C-alpha positions in Angstrom: 7.4 182.3 37.0 8.6 178.7 37.5 5.4 177.2 36.2 6.3 174.0 34.5 4.1 172.5 31.7 3.5 169.1 33.0 3.2 166.6 30.2 0.3 164.0 30.6 1.0 160.3 31.1 1.5 158.1 28.1 0.6 154.7 26.9 -2.5 154.7 29.3 -3.7 151.1 29.3 -6.5 149.2 31.2 -5.8 145.6 31.6 -7.9 142.7 32.9 -5.5 140.1 33.9 -5.3 137.4 36.5 -8.6 138.5 37.9 -7.5 142.0 38.4 -8.3 145.3 36.6 -5.1 147.3 36.5 -4.5 150.7 34.8 -0.9 151.2 33.8 0.8 154.2 32.2 4.3 155.7 31.5 5.3 159.1 32.8 5.1 162.0 30.3 8.3 163.0 28.6 10.5 165.0 31.0 8.4 164.4 34.0 10.1 165.3 37.4 11.2 162.3 39.4 8.8 163.2 42.2 5.7 163.5 40.1 2.6 161.8 41.5 -0.5 160.4 39.8 -4.3 160.5 40.4 -6.7 158.0 38.9 -10.5 158.0 38.4 -12.8 155.7 36.5 -16.3 155.6 34.9 -18.6 152.7 34.0 -20.7 152.4 30.8 -23.9 152.3 32.9 -23.0 155.8 34.4 -21.0 157.8 31.7 -19.6 161.1 32.7 -19.6 160.2 36.4 -15.9 159.9 37.1 -15.4 158.1 40.4 -12.5 158.6 42.7 -10.1 155.8 43.5 -9.0 156.7 47.1 -5.9 154.4 47.1 -4.7 155.8 43.7 -4.6 159.5 44.6 -1.2 161.2 44.4 0.6 157.9 44.1 4.2 157.8 42.9 3.9 154.6 40.9 2.7 154.2 37.3 -0.1 151.7 37.9 -3.3 151.4 39.8 -5.2 148.2 40.8 -8.9 149.2 40.2 -10.4 145.8 41.0 -11.7 146.6 44.5 -12.8 150.1 43.6 -15.2 148.9 40.9 -18.8 148.8 41.9 -20.0 146.4 39.2 -17.6 143.9 37.6 -20.1 143.1 34.8 -20.1 146.6 33.3 -17.5 147.9 30.9 -15.2 150.5 32.6 -12.5 152.9 31.6 -10.1 154.9 33.7 -8.2 158.1 33.4 -5.0 159.4 35.0 -3.4 162.8 35.4 0.2 163.7 36.6 0.5 166.1 39.5 3.6 168.0 40.6 3.4 170.8 43.0 0.7 173.1 41.7 1.1 171.8 38.2 -1.4 169.3 36.8 -1.3 167.6 33.4 -4.5 167.0 31.4 -6.4 163.8 32.1 -5.6 160.8 29.7 -8.3 158.2 29.3 -7.9 154.5 28.7 -10.1 152.4 26.4 -13.2 150.6 27.8 -12.6 147.1 29.2 -14.8 144.4 30.5 -13.6 142.5 33.5 -14.9 139.2 32.4 -14.9 139.1 28.6 -11.6 141.0 28.2 -9.9 139.1 31.0 -6.6 137.2 30.4 -4.8 134.6 32.6 -1.2 134.5 32.3 0.6 131.2 32.4 
């Protein structure tokens, strides 16, 4: 009883912008206000090896700066995020692959 189906984050997007790799997302529909998120990433040279991002574990905000967590900025990466609330966890949602250099944008 009391088990809530936690909907996964939406619009999960990996951005390479202003020399930073940032994963952004929106809360799943009907998410509790105190939901937290956990992020992991994988690189194309080591697929299926999801690495933890220590500073983006159980965070209340809907973005994570991955720049300093990446082991190799020359390899395409993607990230995934899940919502956590109490004992409930949503499914992981993956971003698309991005390349830090070739996909980077500088904002005016």
